[in-house]
N, C-alpha and C positions, 0 to 999 in steps of 0.2 A: 765245764764239768763234762766228764765222759758219760756215755750212755749207761755203762755198768754201774757207776756210782749213783746215777739218777734212778735207775731201776731199784737199786738196793735201798735207797732212801724213800722211794715212793711206795710205801707199804701201809696196809691197814686202811683205816678210814681217813677221809679228808674232812677235817673239822673246820667248817666255816665259822669263824669266831665273830662275835659282835664287836663293834667299836664303842669304846667308852667315851661318853661326852660329859662335860661339866654342866652346871646349871645354866650356863649361857650358850649352850649348844656348840661349844668348841671341843675339838678332840682333846680328851684328857690323857695325855701321853704318859704321865706318871702312873695313872691307873692302868693303862695298857701294859706297862712294864710289870706291875704287880700281878695283873691277870695272866700274863705270859708265864711267870713263875708258878702261879697256881695251876695253870693248865698242865705244865710240865710235871709238877709234883703229883698231879692226879692222873698221869699216864699218857699224855700227848707227847711222846718222846720219839726221837729219831729211830727209824727202823720199824716203828709200830703205828705211826700216824703222821699226818701232815697237818700243820696249822696253816690254814688259808686266811689271809688277812685282806681286808678291803674288798671283799666280794660284795655282791648286791645285798646279801643277807647281813653284811656288816656296814651297810651304808656307803660302801666304797665308790659307787657311781655318783655320789653327791659331794665327795670331797674335792677341795681345790688341789691342784697339783702339788703345792708345797706341803699340804697336810698329808696327802697320800704318800709322798716320799718319806716324810718324817715318821708316819705311822709304821711303814714297813721297816724303816731303820730301827725304830724303837723296839719292835718285836724281835727282830734279828739280834740286836745287841743284848736284850734281856734274856734271850734263849741261850746265849753263850755256847752255841753249838750243840746243845742238848736236844734240840728239836729241828725237824725239817720245816722250814718256813717258805711258803709260797705266797704270792700276791695275786691280784686280779686286775685286769684291764677291761674296761667296759666301753663298747660302742665308739671307739676312736678310729679315725681313718688310719691308713697304713703308716704314714709318716709320724703321726702322733703316737701310735702304738709302739713304734720302734724307739722313739725318744723316751717314752715312759719305761719301756723294757730295759733300755740302757741304764736308766736311773735306778731301777729295781736291782739290776745286776750289781751296780756300784755299791749299793747298801747291803748286799749279801743274800738276797733271796735266791733260792735254788730253782724256782720255776714260777710260771704265771698261768693262771686261767685267763684265756683271752676270748672275748666275745667277738663275733664278726662285726664289721662296721654297718650295723643294721639301719642307720639313718641315711645311708647311701643306697641307691638302687644297685644291689650286688647280684651279678650272675654267679653261677657256681665257679666259672673260670676266674672271676674277679676275687671271689672268696679264696680260691686256691692260691692265687697270686699274693693276696694279703698275708696268708699264713706262711707261704714260702719266703716272702721278703722278710717277714719278722724272724723266722727261723734262721735265715742266712745272716741276719744283722746282729744277732745276740746269742751268746752261748748259755742258754737257759732251757730248762724243760718247758714245754708249752702244752697246756691242757686246753684242747679246743672245746669251747662252750657252744653247744648247739642250742639255738633258740627257735625251734620250729613254730612256736606259738606267736612269734613276732613277725611282722612283715619284713622280708629280706633277711630273716634270721636263720632260716632252715638250711642245713648242710646235708646233702644227700649222700647215700652210701658210696656211690661212685667217686664222689669228691673226697670222702674220707680215705678210700683206697689209694687215691693218688697222693695223699699226704704221707703215706707210710715212709717214703724215702726222705722226708725232712728229718 
């Protein structure tokens, strides 16, 4: 995706949506497809909003990899191009983040919110390398998620300035 298309589709609010679960605490993919249609019918449409799937607010950090991929795919397919769909990657090391990002790209998301690998002791240079490697590896929009309240989660202004070229 080129930057102009990305900018055009990254408009309005970013709606972090909940993940539907069944009575046995499994992701309810059919319900997610229904909800996607409902969100779109109620205004979460391309050019006006972004539907963000599998963020922490949607229990994304607790999903198994196959659930995460299927969840993204379900929402993308249900949207039928009517909405801008992004996913979220949480607390993965660089190699895992790249693998997840490639899978997200394969199922059609346009971008990802990505947390730094907070469970590794990360310097600002390591955080910069993390996002640089991710940006180089996959052609998706990347929303950097700053977690200053978590140990190793803070990204400082100078580091953000260096990310501009990504």
